[in-house]
BAFI-3210 file (N, C-alpha, C; in Angstrom, 3 decimals, decimal comma, padded with zeros to 6 digits):
// residues 317
n [1|2|3|4|5|6|7|8|9|10|11|12|13|14|15|16|17|18|19|20|21|22|23|24|25|26|27|28|29|30|31|32|33|34|35|36|37|38|39|40|41|42|43|44|45|46|47|48|49|50|51|52|53|54|55|56|57|58|59|60|61|62|63|64|65|66|67|68|69|70|71|72|73|74|75|76|77|78|79|80|81|82|83|84|85|86|87|88|89|90|91|92|93|94|95|96|97|98|99|100|101|102|103|104|105|106|107|108|109|110|111|112|113|114|115|116|117|118|119|120|121|122|123|124|125|126|127|128|129|130|131|132|133|134|135|136|137|138|139|140|141|142|143|144|145|146|147|148|149|150|151|152|153|154|155|156|157|158|159|160|161|162|163|164|165|166|167|168|169|170|171|172|173|174|175|176|177|178|179|180|181|182|183|184|185|186|187|188|189|190|191|192|193|194|195|196|197|198|199|200|201|202|203|204|205|206|207|208|209|210|211|212|213|214|215|216|217|218|219|220|221|222|223|224|225|226|227|228|229|230|231|232|233|234|235|236|237|238|239|240|241|242|243|244|245|246|247|248|249|250|251|252|253|254|255|256|257|258|259|260|261|262|263|264|265|266|267|268|269|270|271|272|273|274|275|276|277|278|279|280|281|282|283|284|285|286|287|288|289|290|291|292|293|294|295|296|297|298|299|300|301|302|303|304|305|306|307|308|309|310|311|312|313|314|315|316|317]
n.u [166,083|168,245|170,174|173,474|175,197|176,959|177,256|179,365|180,613|182,746|185,295|184,703|185,466|184,544|181,331|180,525|182,410|182,129|180,145|178,608|177,871|175,509|174,311|173,453|173,174|173,340|174,004|174,396|172,297|169,110|165,837|162,771|159,639|157,217|154,123|152,697|154,090|154,935|156,583|158,896|159,741|160,790|162,702|163,784|165,307|166,986|169,241|171,678|172,532|170,570|170,833|169,659|169,652|168,288|168,672|170,791|169,042|168,060|166,554|167,427|165,818|164,491|163,152|163,383|166,280|166,881|166,329|168,529|171,287|172,631|175,425|176,092|177,301|178,302|178,123|178,894|178,297|177,499|177,279|177,175|178,274|177,461|175,608|172,258|170,804|167,870|170,004|173,109|175,728|177,911|178,411|179,141|182,038|182,787|183,698|182,084|179,504|176,017|172,868|169,468|169,594|171,836|170,821|168,501|170,296|171,613|170,036|168,730|170,519|170,597|168,384|168,557|171,304|173,843|177,374|178,111|180,109|180,892|180,966|182,470|181,392|180,939|177,776|177,311|178,972|178,266|175,801|177,034|179,341|178,207|177,469|180,261|180,909|181,994|180,485|178,088|175,278|173,903|172,947|171,539|169,625|168,325|166,583|163,425|163,348|161,963|164,158|166,428|165,427|166,193|168,831|169,805|168,287|165,736|164,685|162,894|162,178|161,246|159,303|160,186|160,922|161,496|161,466|161,584|162,972|163,925|165,313|163,686|163,183|162,321|160,262|159,324|156,855|154,734|155,881|154,537|155,349|158,188|158,421|158,153|161,182|162,262|164,969|166,210|168,946|169,537|170,252|171,419|172,360|174,479|174,941|172,350|168,369|167,408|169,314|168,940|166,309|166,129|168,035|167,147|164,631|165,334|164,347|161,706|161,640|162,947|161,526|159,761|160,110|161,383|164,423|166,539|166,834|169,460|171,770|172,974|175,168|176,574|178,739|178,354|175,986|176,419|177,871|175,563|173,380|175,103|175,201|172,862|172,386|173,758|173,353|173,972|172,602|169,149|167,325|166,711|166,751|165,882|165,745|162,970|162,751|164,859|165,291|162,970|164,620|166,360|166,117|164,900|166,775|168,199|168,509|166,044|165,481|162,979|161,055|159,328|157,596|156,393|157,252|157,252|156,509|158,489|159,279|161,782|165,141|166,761|169,999|170,888|173,032|171,156|169,306|169,597|170,565|169,565|167,408|165,159|165,391|165,958|164,021|161,959|163,414|162,828|159,999|159,601|160,764|159,127|156,563|157,644|157,683|160,247|160,783|158,764|160,382|162,078|161,812|160,363|162,944|164,349|162,413|160,887|158,390|156,173|157,333|156,997|156,099|153,713|154,526|157,670|158,772|160,103|162,003|159,354|157,160|157,761|157,206|153,847|153,057]
n.v [212,903|212,270|209,609|208,609|206,618|204,139|201,086|200,127|197,981|197,437|195,895|193,014|189,429|188,670|187,549|184,995|183,788|183,754|182,763|179,656|176,097|176,086|178,775|178,365|179,746|180,290|182,361|186,165|189,093|191,015|189,255|187,874|189,529|187,818|187,531|184,958|183,007|181,079|181,722|183,642|181,396|179,298|181,065|181,488|179,138|178,239|175,998|177,752|180,921|182,002|182,656|182,913|184,322|187,210|190,156|190,907|190,585|192,681|194,937|198,503|201,365|204,250|206,351|206,870|206,988|208,840|210,720|211,253|213,422|215,042|213,652|211,925|208,742|207,063|205,326|205,267|203,452|202,828|199,884|198,482|195,579|192,493|191,840|189,836|187,727|189,224|191,003|192,786|190,886|188,104|185,515|182,062|182,177|184,437|186,548|187,676|190,246|189,725|190,313|191,761|194,691|194,983|193,495|195,067|197,707|197,227|196,249|199,276|200,401|198,876|199,662|202,223|202,922|202,497|202,423|200,834|201,089|199,511|199,867|199,341|200,171|200,935|201,037|203,188|204,662|205,879|207,449|210,044|210,383|211,061|213,920|214,555|213,651|211,160|209,065|208,412|207,657|205,692|202,462|200,466|199,542|201,748|203,355|205,489|208,649|211,766|213,076|212,149|212,911|215,622|216,180|214,374|212,869|210,520|208,004|205,785|202,049|200,050|198,793|198,239|197,916|198,122|196,132|193,785|190,621|188,478|185,308|182,525|181,783|184,325|186,340|188,264|190,025|191,069|194,207|196,721|199,636|201,442|201,855|198,974|197,889|198,870|199,256|196,683|195,275|196,094|195,241|196,486|197,553|199,771|203,146|203,104|203,348|202,269|202,642|205,117|206,039|204,163|205,546|208,530|207,960|206,782|208,527|207,917|205,889|206,971|209,284|207,796|207,159|204,626|202,453|203,438|201,773|200,115|200,807|198,318|199,310|197,043|196,243|194,382|191,930|189,323|189,802|191,058|188,571|186,949|188,156|188,057|185,420|184,432|186,075|188,557|191,090|191,644|191,590|192,038|195,192|195,742|195,378|194,432|192,345|191,144|190,508|188,132|186,310|186,073|184,711|182,846|180,837|180,125|178,523|178,784|181,607|184,038|185,730|189,019|191,357|193,434|196,837|199,352|200,807|201,234|203,311|202,680|203,455|204,642|206,212|209,605|212,772|216,010|217,725|216,171|215,468|213,383|211,828|211,644|210,662|207,870|207,108|206,844|204,595|202,731|202,129|201,366|198,555|197,871|197,674|196,173|193,733|192,421|193,619|192,593|189,837|190,184|190,692|188,046|185,994|186,803|186,455|188,097|189,260|190,677|192,994|195,056|198,041|199,775|202,157|203,936|206,819|209,939|210,773|210,974|211,870|210,161|207,522|206,802|205,860]
n.w [202,052|199,551|198,397|197,685|197,474|195,183|193,792|191,374|188,861|187,189|186,116|184,197|183,143|179,863|178,926|177,814|179,509|182,116|182,880|184,397|184,810|186,403|185,486|182,921|180,664|177,367|175,274|175,367|175,685|174,919|174,990|174,189|174,097|173,453|174,743|174,661|174,278|172,498|170,124|171,508|173,369|171,656|170,365|172,858|174,034|171,825|170,645|169,650|168,868|166,796|163,028|160,989|157,533|157,135|155,608|153,679|150,816|150,950|148,801|147,746|148,288|146,361|146,925|149,447|149,547|148,665|150,813|151,874|152,952|151,258|149,585|151,461|151,484|153,398|156,838|160,061|162,617|166,229|168,425|171,345|172,877|174,534|175,815|175,876|173,405|172,191|171,943|170,889|170,101|169,458|167,239|167,020|166,304|167,422|166,559|164,483|164,342|165,737|166,357|167,020|166,940|165,420|163,124|162,239|161,806|159,179|157,608|157,154|156,183|154,206|152,466|152,374|150,682|151,365|152,937|155,713|158,870|161,539|164,985|168,263|171,176|174,799|176,602|177,886|176,684|174,512|173,530|174,238|173,033|170,175|169,425|169,544|166,815|166,784|165,783|163,696|164,121|166,936|168,222|169,818|171,114|172,355|175,022|174,405|176,061|178,073|179,115|177,199|174,998|174,921|174,195|172,366|169,165|168,082|165,861|165,475|166,140|167,378|170,312|173,821|176,680|180,340|182,678|185,587|187,478|189,350|191,982|192,147|194,457|195,760|197,563|196,006|194,282|191,681|190,558|190,955|192,132|192,872|195,549|196,601|196,599|198,467|200,639|199,174|197,201|193,684|190,802|188,111|184,103|183,520|182,659|181,387|181,090|182,995|185,533|185,514|186,099|188,544|190,270|189,924|191,889|194,196|196,690|197,012|198,339|201,262|201,399|202,650|205,256|204,216|204,346|201,881|198,116|197,213|194,207|191,941|189,594|186,141|183,842|181,906|180,506|181,422|184,290|185,962|186,070|187,234|189,867|190,986|191,169|193,118|195,117|195,689|194,859|195,196|192,642|189,377|187,322|183,884|180,431|178,849|176,911|176,914|180,019|179,815|177,696|178,595|181,533|180,666|179,441|182,090|185,062|188,091|188,444|187,469|185,344|186,656|186,579|183,715|183,794|182,821|179,894|176,799|173,539|171,435|169,736|166,329|167,627|167,368|167,048|168,563|166,346|163,549|160,472|159,079|160,007|158,713|156,473|157,834|159,074|156,590|155,664|157,947|157,682|155,412|155,488|156,907|155,760|153,515|154,645|155,356|158,262|159,830|159,849|160,731|163,642|164,017|163,353|165,791|167,999|168,880|167,849|170,141|169,995|168,375|166,333|164,567|162,752|161,973|164,418|164,616|167,420|169,411|171,996|175,022|176,696|178,442|181,452]
ca.u [167,446|168,388|171,130|174,029|175,763|176,677|178,088|179,720|181,418|183,625|185,520|184,598|186,095|183,713|180,668|180,920|183,842|181,982|179,246|178,871|176,558|174,616|173,499|172,728|173,474|174,091|174,102|174,324|171,600|167,563|164,730|161,718|158,681|155,791|153,459|152,066|155,026|155,273|158,418|159,770|160,143|161,356|163,905|164,671|166,070|167,840|170,813|172,397|172,167|170,004|171,576|168,987|169,885|166,766|168,902|171,303|168,233|166,953|166,963|167,824|164,471|165,370|162,651|164,563|167,786|166,655|165,791|169,378|171,674|173,579|176,976|176,170|177,281|178,817|178,139|179,585|177,102|178,259|177,084|177,275|178,244|177,619|173,990|171,832|170,310|168,455|171,024|174,365|176,684|178,889|178,520|180,395|183,413|183,377|184,622|180,965|178,562|174,377|171,628|168,328|169,724|172,642|169,597|168,285|171,064|172,149|168,533|168,407|171,908|170,327|167,657|169,465|172,079|175,156|177,615|178,228|181,070|180,202|182,269|181,851|181,315|180,519|176,735|177,247|179,577|177,635|175,110|177,614|180,039|177,293|177,921|181,084|180,692|182,377|179,521|176,671|174,198|173,702|172,209|171,751|168,145|168,292|164,882|162,975|163,036|161,824|165,294|167,345|165,112|166,574|170,487|169,548|167,126|165,309|164,206|161,774|161,814|160,824|159,026|160,756|160,929|161,903|160,754|161,988|163,519|164,025|165,246|162,337|162,727|162,357|158,911|158,988|155,274|154,879|156,357|154,086|155,380|159,287|158,782|158,685|162,434|163,078|166,044|167,055|170,189|169,015|171,485|170,926|173,248|175,658|174,409|170,652|167,411|167,229|169,738|168,353|164,760|166,062|168,325|165,863|163,456|165,606|163,552|160,205|161,703|163,361|160,203|158,191|160,592|162,327|165,950|166,801|167,474|171,020|171,630|174,015|175,509|177,217|179,009|177,792|174,921|176,507|177,661|174,136|172,652|175,895|175,293|171,618|172,263|175,217|172,735|174,835|171,406|167,745|166,259|167,847|166,140|166,865|164,713|161,608|162,984|166,322|164,517|162,448|165,277|167,624|164,932|164,485|167,874|168,637|167,595|166,468|165,265|162,116|160,241|158,289|156,840|156,552|156,921|157,036|156,976|159,366|160,013|163,316|165,284|168,320|169,902|171,555|173,327|170,564|169,868|170,605|169,627|169,845|165,965|163,793|165,663|166,150|162,718|161,060|163,525|162,158|158,626|159,652|160,871|157,569|156,000|158,159|157,850|161,353|160,676|158,729|160,987|163,133|161,314|160,502|164,126|164,884|161,547|160,212|156,989|155,539|157,502|156,476|155,410|152,829|155,136|158,608|158,338|161,037|161,917|158,353|157,276|158,003|155,586|153,657|152,184]
ca.v [212,970|210,959|208,721|208,658|205,575|203,473|199,964|199,509|197,105|197,930|195,113|191,681|188,690|188,482|187,057|183,854|183,499|183,553|181,833|178,109|175,127|177,094|180,388|177,694|181,186|180,179|183,490|187,479|191,151|191,206|188,038|187,837|189,637|187,807|186,823|184,004|181,605|180,215|182,232|183,498|180,087|178,639|181,454|181,546|178,207|177,656|175,518|178,602|181,660|182,414|183,250|182,905|185,845|188,484|191,410|190,886|190,595|194,495|196,305|200,032|202,122|205,234|207,517|206,888|207,114|210,732|211,774|211,762|214,778|215,326|213,118|210,251|207,191|205,567|206,192|204,839|203,139|202,559|199,133|198,225|194,326|192,290|191,357|188,252|187,552|189,468|192,394|192,802|189,430|187,664|184,547|181,408|182,160|185,094|187,968|188,541|190,516|189,838|190,909|192,225|195,632|194,619|193,330|196,438|198,676|196,526|196,598|200,368|200,772|198,451|200,471|204,026|202,291|202,801|201,246|200,999|200,879|199,063|200,267|198,505|200,767|200,763|201,198|204,538|206,042|206,151|208,758|210,962|210,231|211,416|214,992|215,192|212,937|210,219|208,160|208,880|206,892|204,458|201,020|199,436|199,272|202,596|203,944|206,921|209,242|213,145|213,449|211,790|213,602|217,100|215,921|213,180|212,692|209,268|206,867|204,174|201,429|198,517|199,308|197,284|198,851|197,846|194,787|193,274|189,676|188,116|184,513|181,956|182,011|185,094|186,494|189,408|190,105|191,774|195,347|198,134|200,900|201,372|201,519|197,683|197,848|199,658|197,915|196,202|195,484|196,330|195,399|196,824|197,925|201,168|204,086|203,169|204,246|201,583|202,969|206,860|205,623|204,076|206,911|209,328|207,790|206,671|209,506|207,165|205,215|207,872|209,786|207,145|206,299|203,607|202,471|203,234|200,524|200,419|200,804|197,847|198,584|196,749|196,723|193,006|190,771|188,278|190,018|191,267|187,774|186,421|188,741|187,950|184,173|184,528|186,401|190,125|191,168|190,597|191,992|192,467|196,106|195,459|195,513|193,416|191,399|191,020|189,707|187,315|185,811|185,145|183,945|181,436|180,387|179,905|177,834|179,197|182,805|184,085|187,163|189,554|191,780|194,944|198,142|200,959|200,084|202,630|203,191|202,008|203,841|204,652|207,532|210,861|213,743|216,671|218,621|215,547|215,326|211,597|211,279|211,354|209,440|206,635|207,215|206,300|203,353|201,531|202,086|200,789|197,242|197,277|197,765|195,107|192,157|192,478|194,153|191,405|188,104|190,124|190,068|186,630|185,663|187,248|186,193|189,710|189,861|191,236|194,617|195,738|199,263|199,465|203,114|204,925|208,004|211,191|211,386|210,832|212,044|209,420|206,922|207,230|204,578]
ca.w [201,098|198,655|199,126|196,427|197,092|194,621|193,863|190,279|189,108|185,595|185,077|184,384|181,995|178,920|179,256|177,957|180,188|183,583|182,912|184,890|184,513|187,145|185,242|182,010|179,613|175,732|174,520|175,435|175,244|175,000|174,447|173,814|175,329|173,619|176,193|174,302|174,848|171,223|169,538|172,773|174,082|170,359|170,084|173,891|174,541|171,067|171,396|169,434|168,458|165,206|162,158|159,054|156,669|156,335|155,441|152,378|150,122|151,126|147,822|147,803|148,066|145,513|147,858|150,982|149,553|147,964|151,926|152,494|153,019|149,259|149,280|152,683|151,236|154,083|157,688|161,020|163,970|167,269|169,554|172,973|172,633|176,090|176,470|175,924|172,110|170,950|172,250|169,900|170,868|168,666|166,811|167,652|165,817|168,448|165,599|163,593|165,445|165,388|166,969|166,570|166,575|164,140|161,582|161,627|161,548|158,139|156,658|156,621|155,233|152,923|152,256|151,963|149,657|152,386|153,581|157,247|159,502|162,654|165,988|169,348|172,506|176,156|175,900|178,282|176,260|172,917|173,467|174,843|171,568|169,222|169,124|168,392|165,522|166,235|165,529|162,474|165,445|167,553|167,559|171,249|172,030|173,442|175,029|173,941|176,919|177,460|179,033|176,040|173,707|175,237|173,861|171,607|168,252|167,747|165,046|166,266|165,017|168,376|171,270|174,618|177,828|181,469|183,442|186,603|187,359|190,506|191,944|191,974|195,882|196,022|198,156|195,442|193,270|190,480|191,382|190,329|192,832|193,374|196,932|196,717|196,578|199,619|201,584|198,519|196,201|192,321|189,412|186,178|183,334|183,583|181,688|181,174|181,820|184,494|186,324|185,520|186,411|190,064|191,275|190,258|192,437|195,365|197,409|197,504|199,792|202,362|202,225|203,056|206,051|204,800|203,826|199,993|197,563|196,725|192,516|191,726|187,921|185,578|182,358|181,152|181,608|182,516|186,084|186,819|186,907|188,519|191,393|191,102|191,379|194,166|196,481|195,843|194,394|195,082|191,743|188,545|186,102|182,570|179,157|178,821|176,149|177,598|181,182|179,141|177,319|179,963|182,467|180,110|179,327|183,400|186,318|189,500|188,324|187,425|185,115|187,477|185,183|182,514|184,685|181,534|178,010|175,703|172,471|171,182|168,337|166,618|168,213|166,799|167,433|167,839|164,838|162,496|158,858|158,886|160,710|157,867|155,984|158,686|159,240|155,969|155,701|159,137|157,316|154,086|156,202|157,948|154,534|152,581|155,062|155,930|159,788|160,659|159,279|162,082|164,638|164,261|163,784|167,410|169,023|169,799|167,750|170,404|170,266|166,874|165,879|163,402|161,646|162,757|164,369|164,945|168,867|169,966|173,503|176,549|176,496|180,234|182,175]
c.u [167,165|169,874|171,839|175,256|175,589|177,395|178,343|181,113|182,235|183,958|185,609|185,369|184,406|182,644|180,159|182,145|183,436|180,443|179,200|177,887|175,469|173,752|172,724|172,361|174,370|174,793|174,344|172,994|169,884|167,130|163,806|160,395|157,226|155,360|152,547|152,982|155,856|156,584|158,822|160,363|161,085|162,845|165,145|165,413|166,501|168,543|171,573|171,709|171,375|170,722|171,312|169,182|168,770|167,468|169,616|170,682|167,862|167,234|166,595|166,344|164,835|164,405|162,803|165,443|167,824|167,106|167,573|170,206|173,149|175,140|177,432|176,177|177,790|178,634|178,522|178,670|177,857|177,642|177,494|177,327|178,200|176,782|173,927|171,405|168,964|169,175|171,707|175,553|177,307|178,155|179,685|181,773|184,070|184,124|183,181|179,997|177,457|174,262|170,445|168,977|170,847|171,548|169,295|169,003|171,169|171,050|168,514|169,525|171,314|169,379|168,287|170,312|173,132|175,786|177,921|178,957|180,735|181,618|181,794|182,041|181,178|178,807|176,745|177,684|179,072|176,834|176,205|178,510|179,043|177,408|179,045|181,478|181,853|181,966|178,647|175,715|174,674|172,525|172,198|170,672|167,828|166,589|164,308|162,295|163,088|163,713|166,374|166,839|166,253|168,355|170,486|168,394|167,178|164,733|163,972|162,114|161,505|160,174|159,528|160,183|161,604|160,717|162,364|162,385|163,875|164,623|163,803|162,252|162,508|160,680|158,634|157,846|155,732|155,145|155,748|154,636|157,347|159,545|158,962|160,202|163,171|163,659|166,568|168,137|169,214|170,185|170,846|172,254|173,695|174,855|173,017|169,676|166,983|167,922|169,294|166,933|165,343|166,774|167,839|164,779|163,957|164,925|162,397|160,362|161,966|162,266|159,077|158,740|160,844|163,273|165,736|167,369|169,204|171,181|173,229|174,201|176,682|177,971|178,601|176,743|175,261|176,765|176,505|173,468|173,848|175,717|173,575|171,687|173,193|174,369|173,435|173,838|170,265|167,313|167,103|166,381|166,416|165,111|164,114|162,043|163,949|165,879|164,298|163,332|166,079|167,208|165,062|165,275|168,668|167,754|168,097|166,147|163,959|161,964|159,161|157,082|157,221|156,189|156,696|157,400|157,660|159,224|161,158|163,534|166,798|168,563|171,123|171,884|171,933|170,621|169,523|169,824|168,960|168,408|165,314|163,952|165,819|164,592|161,594|162,221|162,811|160,767|158,363|160,346|159,776|156,643|156,141|157,945|158,889|161,686|159,988|159,179|162,318|163,364|161,215|161,772|164,670|163,890|160,693|159,091|155,988|155,900|157,712|155,587|154,788|153,904|156,469|158,138|159,737|160,830|159,812|158,162|157,394|156,961|155,250|152,775|152,374]
c.v [211,867|210,250|208,375|207,510|204,857|202,870|200,219|198,703|197,002|197,411|193,721|190,755|188,905|187,040|185,539|182,749|182,606|182,742|180,560|177,314|175,938|177,784|179,177|178,869|180,621|181,271|184,693|188,643|190,983|189,802|188,915|188,760|189,633|187,140|185,630|182,942|180,783|180,641|182,670|182,497|179,350|179,482|181,478|180,545|177,207|177,239|176,785|179,785|181,605|183,137|182,759|184,581|186,510|189,871|191,409|191,180|191,660|194,780|197,575|200,198|203,624|206,341|207,615|207,163|208,646|211,672|211,986|212,879|214,161|214,693|212,110|209,245|206,188|206,489|204,993|205,019|202,704|201,654|199,002|196,396|193,731|192,337|190,024|188,702|188,211|190,564|191,895|191,841|189,332|185,972|183,530|181,433|183,561|186,366|188,844|189,220|190,426|190,282|191,581|193,747|195,811|194,475|195,069|197,391|198,477|197,034|197,973|200,941|200,363|199,151|201,597|203,836|202,834|202,005|201,807|200,335|200,793|199,383|199,797|199,678|200,452|201,560|202,711|205,394|206,446|207,295|210,210|211,509|210,639|212,748|215,182|214,299|211,722|209,187|208,767|208,738|206,183|203,624|200,001|199,539|200,822|203,686|205,139|207,597|210,578|213,664|213,651|212,792|215,157|216,843|214,972|213,212|211,178|208,927|205,832|203,571|199,700|198,684|197,821|197,946|198,434|196,941|194,312|191,882|189,451|186,552|183,611|181,426|183,011|185,442|187,820|189,267|190,835|193,397|197,080|199,559|200,859|201,225|200,203|197,170|198,015|198,619|196,678|196,126|195,182|196,343|195,735|197,401|199,562|201,963|204,103|203,434|203,578|201,959|204,707|206,975|205,833|204,967|208,020|209,234|207,186|207,564|208,641|206,765|206,198|208,764|209,288|206,265|205,083|203,802|202,327|201,915|200,816|199,871|199,616|197,871|198,015|196,761|195,613|192,753|190,097|188,716|190,177|189,661|186,739|186,769|188,140|186,230|183,683|185,311|187,844|190,744|190,505|190,903|192,475|193,913|195,917|195,344|194,299|192,401|190,727|189,682|188,157|186,113|185,170|184,817|182,642|180,298|179,730|179,300|178,701|181,234|183,128|185,683|187,618|189,855|193,239|195,708|199,022|200,417|201,922|202,183|203,165|202,664|204,214|206,077|208,403|211,873|214,824|217,309|217,629|215,616|214,264|211,321|211,027|210,814|207,853|206,277|206,269|204,817|202,013|201,532|201,192|199,291|196,981|197,280|195,884|193,494|192,020|192,745|192,788|190,080|188,945|190,161|188,942|185,962|185,956|187,001|187,293|190,626|190,915|193,099|195,452|197,048|198,960|200,877|203,412|205,703|208,924|211,586|211,932|211,175|210,563|208,776|206,914|205,979|203,178]
c.w [200,623|198,976|197,668|196,387|196,340|194,451|192,190|190,143|187,638|185,042|185,173|182,882|181,257|179,279|178,945|179,284|181,613|183,848|183,309|184,436|185,420|186,248|184,158|180,766|178,615|175,628|175,445|175,340|175,365|174,381|173,705|174,467|174,174|174,391|176,059|174,691|173,437|170,833|170,460|173,017|172,747|170,104|171,602|173,943|172,704|171,515|171,054|169,201|166,923|164,186|160,854|158,701|156,509|156,266|154,120|151,227|150,070|149,761|148,498|147,236|147,465|146,526|148,883|150,993|149,448|149,470|152,557|152,461|151,816|150,209|150,402|151,522|152,078|155,675|159,015|162,215|164,744|168,336|170,151|172,702|173,982|177,043|176,104|174,514|172,577|170,469|171,175|170,909|169,823|168,187|167,327|167,149|166,308|167,345|165,367|164,876|164,957|166,184|166,516|165,818|165,217|162,683|161,057|161,216|159,767|157,351|156,360|155,797|153,845|151,690|151,668|151,046|150,314|152,681|154,934|157,829|160,428|163,426|166,972|170,254|173,857|175,648|176,863|177,909|175,088|172,811|173,765|173,572|170,243|168,479|169,019|167,563|165,517|166,133|165,018|163,962|166,146|167,763|169,114|172,156|173,191|173,317|175,241|175,409|176,933|177,855|178,224|175,083|174,001|174,650|172,434|170,450|167,694|166,589|165,794|165,267|166,155|169,548|172,348|175,771|179,226|182,766|184,840|186,357|188,659|190,520|192,539|193,666|196,679|196,658|197,219|194,357|192,316|191,129|190,325|191,304|193,466|194,944|197,477|196,844|197,570|200,331|200,729|197,756|194,604|191,736|188,767|185,528|183,305|182,301|181,198|181,579|182,789|185,046|186,270|186,509|188,174|190,755|190,977|191,255|193,833|196,810|197,774|198,590|201,321|202,928|203,091|204,653|205,933|204,226|202,175|199,767|197,403|195,367|192,474|189,837|187,506|184,417|181,381|182,269|182,471|184,078|186,929|186,862|187,652|189,757|191,504|191,808|192,661|195,457|196,470|195,379|194,794|193,737|190,653|187,821|184,927|181,882|179,071|178,209|176,179|178,273|180,429|178,587|178,255|181,040|181,500|179,759|180,907|184,498|187,309|189,804|187,717|186,849|185,876|186,653|184,454|183,651|183,525|180,802|177,523|174,272|172,346|169,921|168,018|166,856|167,779|167,311|167,309|166,901|163,946|161,533|158,390|159,453|159,762|156,910|156,622|159,031|157,855|155,381|156,728|158,410|155,883|154,590|156,391|156,566|153,609|153,143|155,685|157,556|160,193|160,557|160,528|163,346|164,565|164,188|165,409|168,404|169,608|169,078|168,260|170,773|168,450|166,818|164,390|162,145|162,724|163,009|165,146|165,790|169,213|171,883|174,143|176,533|178,008|180,547|182,662]
res [x|x|x|x|x|x|x|x|x|x|x|x|x|x|x|x|x|x|x|x|x|x|x|x|x|x|x|x|x|x|x|x|x|x|x|x|x|x|x|x|x|x|x|x|x|x|x|x|x|x|x|x|x|x|x|x|x|x|x|x|x|x|x|x|x|x|x|x|x|x|x|x|x|x|x|x|x|x|x|x|x|x|x|x|x|x|x|x|x|x|x|x|x|x|x|x|x|x|x|x|x|x|x|x|x|x|x|x|x|x|x|x|x|x|x|x|x|x|x|x|x|x|x|x|x|x|x|x|x|x|x|x|x|x|x|x|x|x|x|x|x|x|x|x|x|x|x|x|x|x|x|x|x|x|x|x|x|x|x|x|x|x|x|x|x|x|x|x|x|x|x|x|x|x|x|x|x|x|x|x|x|x|x|x|x|x|x|x|x|x|x|x|x|x|x|x|x|x|x|x|x|x|x|x|x|x|x|x|x|x|x|x|x|x|x|x|x|x|x|x|x|x|x|x|x|x|x|x|x|x|x|x|x|x|x|x|x|x|x|x|x|x|x|x|x|x|x|x|x|x|x|x|x|x|x|x|x|x|x|x|x|x|x|x|x|x|x|x|x|x|x|x|x|x|x|x|x|x|x|x|x|x|x|x|x|x|x|x|x|x|x|x|x|x|x|x|x|x|x|x|x|x|x|x|x|x|x|x|x|x|x|x|x|x|x|x|x]
***
């Protein structure tokens, strides 16, 4: 029997307002997955969000721009704000958006020679709004899954995935099977692949005669970590990059392990004609070195891909 009980916490103050000295968090979104620790630690422990401009000088590429549908001169992109770098967050002015997804979206717009209007939305609201035409595409670390590919087209630009973190005093070790979570409170982001994975697999506990884990969903990363630190949650499931960054920023927590790698892509409504142009633009950024500069800026060189793909099958294993 599948348990449907779910704890939702929707209304939280902005992350900057709820952090404390105990959390020692200086920013909001995803982090590095470099296992060597060099670039990752340098980016994660920086006193402030990186501000190096690696996008404004990107030139238009006529071949890529030619792939755009006729008449397209501007597009609207939806982003979710409230994570930790390299996810989308604000600079110190509290107004200017920054982050890895923002840089990639801006760089692609430069290659295609189009204007970009950025709108904020909650993570869980972006994908459903694409079909209505409210946004032309979404850029918020959307993992490419077979379930999502039924209704969404993707153009990949990095590789991230699912991982776990917990308190340093926890006896939890590397999680390779969700049955290891039975009876625990698991905190994760609302509307994410993590929530879907956890909800779809609760039966592994009940089928084994064990108490199902409880999925606690939050719309703010700060609320997730507060829940873990205060003992309301036992473990966090989130992006590999985001977990590595957040763990490096605070005391008393540890990264457990990668669980499942996923390609990450710009999200479009099914059947979009924008995908070939975006794919060409990402591949142009890879070829001219801009791609590498963006990853180095955000400390995520371990998430590099060799080439962009349009809606590839979900990575398995």
